[in-house]
N, C-alpha and C positions, 0 to 999 in steps of 0.2 A: 478496852474493847479488843476483842480477839479477831484476827484476820481469818476469814473463812477459808477452809481448805477445799480441796477438790470435791470431797463427798458432800460438804455443806452446800457448795455451789450447785452440784447436781440435784440435790434434794430440793433446793429453792427453785430451780428451773422446772423440775417436775411439778412442784406445787403450783407454780405460776401457770403451767400448761393446763393442769387440772382445773384451776379456777377459770381460766379462759374458756375451756370446753364447757364448763358448767354455765357460764354466762351465755355462751352461744346457744346451748340447749334451751336455756330459759327463754332467750329471745325468740328462738324458732318455735317454741310451743306457746308463745304469748298470743291469746286470742285477739287482742287489740292490734297486734302487728298484722295478723291475717286480715283483719278488717281494713287496715290501712292499705295493705297490698291490693286487696280486692277493689277498694275505692280508687287507687292509683290506676289499676288496670281498666276500670270503667271510664275514668277520665281520658285515658289514652285511646280507648275504643271510640269514645264520643268525638275526640279530636280527629281521629282517622275518618270517622263518618263525615264530619264537617268538611274535611279536606277533600274527600271523595265527591261530596255534593258540590263543592265549589268548582272542582275540576270538571264535573259533568255539566255544570252551568256554563263554564267557559267554553267547553267543547260545543255545547248546543248553540251558544252565541256565535262561535266561529262558523259553525255549519249554516246557521241562519244568514250570516253575512255573506258566506260563499253562495248560498242559494239566491239571495237578493242580487248579488253581483252577476251571477249567471243569467238571471231573469232580465236584468237591466241590459246586459250585453246582447242577449237574444233579441230584446225589443229594439235596441239600436241597430242590430243587423237587419231586422225586418224593415225598419224605417229606411235604412240605407238602400236596401234592395228595392223597396217601393219607389223611392226617389229616383234610383237608376232607371227603373222601368218607365217611370213617367217621363224622364228626360229622353229615353230612347223613343218612346211613342211620340213625343212632341217633335223630335228630330225627324222621325219617319213621316209624320203628318206634314211638316214643312217641306220635306223632300218630295212627297207626293204632290203637294200643291204646286211646287216649283215645276215638277215634271208636267203637271196638267197645264200650267201656264205656257210652258215651252211648247207643248204639243198643240195647244190652241194657236199660238203664234205661227208655228210651222204650218198648221192647217190653213190659217188665214193667208199666209204667203203663197202657198200652193194655189189657193183659190184665186188670188190676185193674178198670179202668173197665168193661170188658165183663162181667165177672163180677158187678160191683156192680149193674148195671142189671137 
């Protein structure tokens, strides 16, 4: 067996490059490969659509929860305000009754003093 010289090595390298280019051309022109790539792209597009739909559903759920929370907080605020008004009205009523009782006592005392004189 003979040791390859520089020219032999160069020609073998060129032949290997040509063979590799031919294989790459054949693979690029293969109709089955094009179908596989198309199928892969469709799968990726479907996956992206599903991801987008899930994100939209999550976003809608978050918005729904936020709306429910806001409604609940508004209802609680209205209830607290109504309770506060009721307490103030009750206190005002008690205060008015107390003033009326005191006024009646004062009027009764003045009457007694006038009749006693």
